[in-house]
C-alpha positions in Angstrom: 7.0 2.0 0.7 5.4 5.0 1.5 7.7 4.7 4.9 7.7 8.3 5.6 4.0 9.0 5.0 1.3 9.5 7.5 -0.3 6.0 7.8 3.1 4.2 6.5 5.1 5.7 9.4 2.9 4.6 11.9 2.8 0.6 10.5 6.9 0.9 10.6 6.5 2.6 14.5 4.1 -0.6 15.2 6.1 -3.3 13.9 9.0 -1.4 15.9 7.2 -1.7 18.9 6.7 -5.4 18.4 10.2 -6.0 18.0 11.0 -6.1 14.5 13.5 -4.5 12.6 12.3 -2.1 9.9 13.8 -1.0 6.6 11.9 2.4 5.7 11.4 2.5 1.6 10.1 5.5 -0.4 11.0 8.6 -2.5 12.5 10.4 0.6 13.9 7.1 2.0 14.8 7.0 4.8 16.5 3.5 4.3 16.0 2.7 0.8 15.4 5.6 -1.7 13.1 4.3 -4.5 10.2 5.4 -6.4 7.0 2.9 -6.4 6.5 4.2 -10.5 9.6 2.8 -11.1 10.2 -1.2 -12.1 13.3 -1.2 -10.3 11.9 -0.4 -6.8 11.2 -3.5 -5.6 14.7 -4.4 -6.7 15.9 -1.7 -4.7 14.1 -2.7 -1.7 15.4 -6.4 -1.8 19.2 -5.4 -2.1 18.6 -2.8 0.7 17.2 -5.5 3.0 19.7 -8.2 2.3 22.5 -5.5 2.4 21.9 -4.6 5.7 20.2 -7.4 7.5 20.8 -10.4 5.4 16.9 -11.4 5.1 13.8 -9.9 3.8 10.4 -11.0 5.9 7.7 -9.1 4.7 6.6 -6.0 2.3 3.9 -3.4 3.7 3.1 -0.9 0.5 1.4 2.0 2.2 2.1 4.6 -0.9 -0.4 6.1 -3.3 -2.0 9.3 -4.6 -5.3 10.5 -5.1 -7.2 13.0 -7.7 -10.7 14.6 -7.3 -12.6 16.0 -10.3 -15.3 14.8 -12.9 -13.7 11.8 -15.4 -14.4 14.0 -18.3 -12.5 17.1 -17.0 -9.6 14.9 -15.7 -6.4 15.0 -17.6 -5.3 11.7 -19.0 -1.9 12.5 -17.9 -3.4 12.5 -14.0 -5.3 9.1 -15.0 -2.0 7.3 -16.2 -0.4 8.6 -12.9 -3.1 7.2 -10.7 -2.5 3.7 -12.2 1.2 4.0 -12.1 1.2 4.5 -8.6 -1.9 3.2 -7.2 -2.1 -0.4 -9.2 1.2 -1.1 -11.7 3.7 0.0 -8.8 2.4 -2.4 -6.2 2.4 -5.2 -8.9 5.7 -4.4 -9.8 6.8 -4.2 -6.2 5.4 -7.5 -5.6 7.1 -9.3 -8.9 10.1 -8.2 -7.2 9.8 -9.0 -3.8 8.2 -12.2 -3.7 10.8 -14.7 -4.5 12.8 -13.2 -1.8 10.0 -13.2 0.6 9.9 -17.2 -0.3 12.9 -17.9 1.4 11.3 -16.7 4.6 7.8 -17.3 4.2 7.3 -13.9 4.6 4.1 -11.6 3.8 3.2 -8.9 1.1 0.6 -6.4 2.3 -0.9 -3.9 -0.1 -3.2 -1.1 1.2 -5.8 -0.4 -1.1 -9.0 1.6 0.7 -12.3 1.4 0.9 -12.7 3.0 -2.7 -11.9 -0.4 -4.0 -15.1 -1.7 -2.7 -17.4 1.4 -4.0 -16.5 4.0 -6.8 -17.4 7.6 -6.0 -18.4 10.2 -8.1 -15.6 12.5 -8.9 -12.9 10.2 -7.9 -13.5 7.6 -10.7 -9.7 7.4 -11.8 -8.7 6.8 -8.0 -11.0 4.0 -7.3 -10.6 2.2 -10.3 -6.9 2.3 -9.7 -7.3 1.2 -6.4 -9.8 -1.5 -7.0 -7.3 -2.7 -9.5 -4.7 -3.7 -7.7 -7.1 -5.0 -4.8 -8.8 -7.2 -7.3 -5.3 -8.9 -8.2 -5.0 -9.4 -4.5 -7.1 -12.7 -4.1 -5.3 -14.2 -7.1 -1.8 -13.1 -6.0 -2.2 -14.8 -2.4 -3.5 -18.0 -4.3 -0.3 -17.7 -6.2 2.2 -16.9 -3.5 0.5 -19.6 -0.9 2.6 -22.0 -3.0 5.8 -20.4 -1.8 4.3 -19.9 1.7 4.0 -16.2 1.3 1.4 -14.6 2.9 -0.9 -11.6 0.9 -3.0 -9.3 2.7 -5.1 -6.8 0.8 -6.3 -3.7 3.6 -9.4 -1.8 2.3 -9.4 0.9 5.2 -12.4 3.4 5.3 -11.5 7.1 5.2 -8.4 8.1 7.5 -7.2 11.2 8.8 -3.5 10.6 7.2 -3.9 14.1 5.3 -3.8 12.5 1.6 -6.8 14.2 0.6 -4.8 17.7 0.7 -2.1 16.5 -0.9 -4.1 15.6 -4.2 -2.3 15.8 -7.6 -5.6 17.4 -9.0 -8.7 18.8 -8.3 -9.9 19.5 -4.6 -11.4 17.4 -2.2 -14.8 17.5 -1.1 -15.5 17.7 2.8 -15.2 14.3 4.2 -16.8 13.3 7.7 -14.5 13.1 10.3 -12.2 9.9 9.3 -10.6 7.1 11.6 -7.7 7.7 13.5 -4.4 6.4 11.7 -2.9 5.0 14.4 -5.8 2.7 15.2 -5.8 1.8 11.4 -1.9 1.2 11.4 -2.3 -1.2 14.6 -5.1 -3.1 12.8 -3.1 -3.5 9.8 -0.3 -5.2 11.7 -2.5 -7.1 13.7 -4.1 -8.6 10.5 -0.6 -9.2 9.0 0.5 -11.3 12.2 -2.4 -13.5 12.3 -2.3 -14.3 8.7 -6.1 -12.9 8.1 -6.4 -13.2 4.5 -7.9 -9.9 4.1 -8.8 -6.8 5.7 -12.0 -5.2 4.2 -13.3 -2.1 5.4 -15.7 -3.5 7.3 -13.0 -5.0 9.6 -11.6 -1.6 11.1 -14.8 -1.1 13.3 
Protein backbone atom coordinates (compact mmCIF):
# COMPACT_ATOMS: atom_id res chain seq x y z
CA UNK A 1 0.00 0.00 0.00
CA UNK A 2 1.16 3.52 -0.74
CA UNK A 3 3.10 2.30 -3.76
CA UNK A 4 3.11 5.66 -5.54
CA UNK A 5 4.30 7.61 -2.49
CA UNK A 6 7.86 8.80 -2.00
CA UNK A 7 8.88 6.01 0.37
CA UNK A 8 6.56 3.32 -0.97
CA UNK A 9 7.83 3.70 -4.51
CA UNK A 10 11.44 3.42 -3.33
CA UNK A 11 10.67 0.28 -1.33
CA UNK A 12 9.05 -1.19 -4.45
CA UNK A 13 12.15 -0.31 -6.48
CA UNK A 14 14.43 -1.87 -3.86
CA UNK A 15 12.48 -5.11 -3.99
CA UNK A 16 12.49 -5.13 -7.80
CA UNK A 17 16.25 -4.61 -7.80
CA UNK A 18 16.50 -7.74 -5.67
CA UNK A 19 14.52 -9.73 -8.24
CA UNK A 20 11.05 -9.59 -6.67
CA UNK A 21 7.83 -9.15 -8.63
CA UNK A 22 6.09 -6.15 -7.06
CA UNK A 23 2.40 -5.34 -7.25
CA UNK A 24 1.80 -1.68 -6.42
CA UNK A 25 -1.40 -0.87 -4.52
CA UNK A 26 -2.95 2.42 -3.46
CA UNK A 27 -5.50 5.05 -4.33
CA UNK A 28 -3.61 5.68 -7.58
CA UNK A 29 -2.57 2.09 -8.22
CA UNK A 30 -0.53 1.49 -10.25
CA UNK A 31 -1.56 -2.17 -10.26
CA UNK A 32 -4.32 -2.41 -7.65
CA UNK A 33 -6.50 0.63 -7.02
CA UNK A 34 -7.79 0.60 -3.45
CA UNK A 35 -8.17 2.90 -0.46
CA UNK A 36 -6.70 1.99 2.92
CA UNK A 37 -9.76 3.57 4.55
CA UNK A 38 -11.88 0.84 2.99
CA UNK A 39 -12.15 -2.46 4.88
CA UNK A 40 -12.04 -4.24 1.49
CA UNK A 41 -8.63 -2.79 0.53
CA UNK A 42 -6.73 -5.83 1.76
CA UNK A 43 -9.05 -8.18 -0.07
CA UNK A 44 -8.43 -6.17 -3.25
CA UNK A 45 -4.68 -6.66 -2.75
CA UNK A 46 -5.17 -10.41 -2.34
CA UNK A 47 -7.38 -10.64 -5.43
CA UNK A 48 -4.88 -8.63 -7.46
CA UNK A 49 -1.89 -10.73 -6.40
CA UNK A 50 -3.58 -14.08 -6.87
CA UNK A 51 -5.14 -12.99 -10.13
CA UNK A 52 -1.86 -11.88 -11.71
CA UNK A 53 0.83 -13.90 -9.93
CA UNK A 54 -1.04 -16.75 -8.29
CA UNK A 55 0.64 -15.99 -4.97
CA UNK A 56 1.22 -13.33 -2.32
CA UNK A 57 4.56 -13.44 -0.50
CA UNK A 58 4.50 -10.18 1.41
CA UNK A 59 2.75 -6.88 2.00
CA UNK A 60 4.30 -3.53 2.92
CA UNK A 61 2.09 -0.70 4.13
CA UNK A 62 3.80 2.61 3.40
CA UNK A 63 0.61 4.70 3.31
CA UNK A 64 -0.11 7.43 5.84
CA UNK A 65 -1.30 10.98 6.39
CA UNK A 66 -0.28 13.78 8.76
CA UNK A 67 -1.85 16.85 10.33
CA UNK A 68 -0.46 19.67 12.46
CA UNK A 69 -1.90 21.92 15.13
CA UNK A 70 -2.81 21.80 18.82
CA UNK A 71 -5.40 19.22 19.84
CA UNK A 72 -7.99 21.76 21.03
CA UNK A 73 -8.00 23.50 17.68
CA UNK A 74 -8.05 20.36 15.55
CA UNK A 75 -11.32 19.47 13.84
CA UNK A 76 -12.64 16.11 15.13
CA UNK A 77 -13.06 15.05 11.49
CA UNK A 78 -9.29 15.42 11.05
CA UNK A 79 -8.62 13.33 14.15
CA UNK A 80 -10.95 10.65 12.84
CA UNK A 81 -9.26 10.64 9.42
CA UNK A 82 -5.81 10.27 10.99
CA UNK A 83 -6.89 7.21 12.95
CA UNK A 84 -8.78 5.77 10.00
CA UNK A 85 -5.77 5.88 7.68
CA UNK A 86 -2.88 5.44 10.11
CA UNK A 87 -4.33 2.96 12.62
CA UNK A 88 -7.54 1.24 11.54
CA UNK A 89 -6.55 0.93 7.88
CA UNK A 90 -3.34 -1.02 8.54
CA UNK A 91 -5.16 -3.35 10.94
CA UNK A 92 -7.92 -4.02 8.41
CA UNK A 93 -5.23 -4.61 5.78
CA UNK A 94 -3.41 -7.12 7.98
CA UNK A 95 -6.65 -8.86 8.88
CA UNK A 96 -7.43 -9.40 5.20
CA UNK A 97 -4.00 -10.46 3.92
CA UNK A 98 -2.62 -12.62 6.74
CA UNK A 99 -4.48 -15.84 5.78
CA UNK A 100 -3.09 -15.67 2.24
CA UNK A 101 0.39 -14.72 3.46
CA UNK A 102 0.33 -17.81 5.69
CA UNK A 103 0.16 -20.01 2.61
CA UNK A 104 3.62 -18.73 1.59
CA UNK A 105 4.99 -18.10 5.11
CA UNK A 106 5.32 -14.51 3.98
CA UNK A 107 5.67 -11.14 5.68
CA UNK A 108 3.63 -8.11 6.68
CA UNK A 109 5.50 -4.84 7.26
CA UNK A 110 3.99 -1.60 8.51
CA UNK A 111 5.76 1.76 8.65
CA UNK A 112 4.67 3.69 11.72
CA UNK A 113 7.57 6.08 12.34
CA UNK A 114 9.55 7.64 15.16
CA UNK A 115 6.44 9.51 16.38
CA UNK A 116 5.17 6.15 17.64
CA UNK A 117 8.01 6.28 20.18
CA UNK A 118 7.69 9.93 21.27
CA UNK A 119 4.62 12.15 21.10
CA UNK A 120 5.19 15.73 19.97
CA UNK A 121 3.28 18.93 20.69
CA UNK A 122 1.06 20.17 17.85
CA UNK A 123 1.04 16.65 16.38
CA UNK A 124 -0.83 14.81 19.13
CA UNK A 125 -3.53 13.03 17.03
CA UNK A 126 -0.98 12.06 14.37
CA UNK A 127 1.45 10.68 16.94
CA UNK A 128 -1.36 8.83 18.72
CA UNK A 129 -2.59 7.21 15.51
CA UNK A 130 0.90 5.98 14.65
CA UNK A 131 1.53 4.80 18.21
CA UNK A 132 -1.73 2.85 18.17
CA UNK A 133 -0.79 0.71 15.18
CA UNK A 134 2.82 0.38 16.32
CA UNK A 135 1.65 -0.89 19.71
CA UNK A 136 -0.47 -3.52 17.96
CA UNK A 137 2.41 -4.96 15.93
CA UNK A 138 4.22 -6.98 18.66
CA UNK A 139 0.98 -8.76 19.53
CA UNK A 140 0.21 -9.33 15.88
CA UNK A 141 3.72 -10.69 15.42
CA UNK A 142 3.08 -13.30 18.10
CA UNK A 143 -0.29 -14.22 16.56
CA UNK A 144 1.12 -14.48 13.04
CA UNK A 145 4.16 -16.48 14.10
CA UNK A 146 1.94 -19.54 14.57
CA UNK A 147 1.15 -19.49 10.85
CA UNK A 148 4.70 -18.66 9.80
CA UNK A 149 4.09 -15.03 8.82
CA UNK A 150 6.76 -12.51 9.79
CA UNK A 151 5.47 -9.13 11.05
CA UNK A 152 7.69 -6.04 11.10
CA UNK A 153 7.04 -2.58 12.56
CA UNK A 154 9.40 0.03 11.08
CA UNK A 155 9.78 3.36 12.89
CA UNK A 156 12.15 5.52 10.83
CA UNK A 157 13.09 9.02 12.04
CA UNK A 158 11.98 12.08 10.05
CA UNK A 159 12.63 11.31 6.38
CA UNK A 160 12.59 13.69 3.42
CA UNK A 161 9.49 12.28 1.74
CA UNK A 162 7.58 15.57 1.49
CA UNK A 163 4.75 14.24 3.69
CA UNK A 164 4.83 17.32 5.93
CA UNK A 165 4.00 19.48 2.93
CA UNK A 166 0.91 17.38 2.20
CA UNK A 167 -0.73 17.71 5.62
CA UNK A 168 -4.52 17.36 5.70
CA UNK A 169 -4.68 20.18 8.26
CA UNK A 170 -2.36 22.77 9.77
CA UNK A 171 1.10 23.93 8.78
CA UNK A 172 4.25 21.95 9.41
CA UNK A 173 6.90 23.42 11.71
CA UNK A 174 10.47 23.72 10.54
CA UNK A 175 12.06 20.30 10.82
CA UNK A 176 15.80 19.59 10.76
CA UNK A 177 17.13 17.82 7.69
CA UNK A 178 15.62 14.36 7.50
CA UNK A 179 17.03 11.05 6.34
CA UNK A 180 17.51 10.10 2.70
CA UNK A 181 14.35 8.19 1.73
CA UNK A 182 16.32 5.81 -0.51
CA UNK A 183 18.50 4.81 2.45
CA UNK A 184 15.43 4.35 4.65
CA UNK A 185 13.75 2.19 2.00
CA UNK A 186 16.87 0.07 1.68
CA UNK A 187 17.10 -0.43 5.46
CA UNK A 188 13.44 -1.48 5.68
CA UNK A 189 13.85 -4.04 2.91
CA UNK A 190 17.01 -5.38 4.56
CA UNK A 191 15.06 -5.83 7.81
CA UNK A 192 12.29 -7.70 6.00
CA UNK A 193 14.76 -10.00 4.24
CA UNK A 194 16.60 -10.66 7.52
CA UNK A 195 13.35 -11.34 9.44
CA UNK A 196 14.19 -8.67 12.00
CA UNK A 197 11.61 -8.48 14.78
CA UNK A 198 11.36 -4.70 14.72
CA UNK A 199 13.09 -1.68 13.26
CA UNK A 200 13.17 1.08 15.87
CA UNK A 201 14.18 4.63 15.05
CA UNK A 202 17.70 4.09 16.37
CA UNK A 203 18.27 1.25 13.90
CA UNK A 204 18.43 3.67 10.97
CA UNK A 205 21.77 5.17 11.99
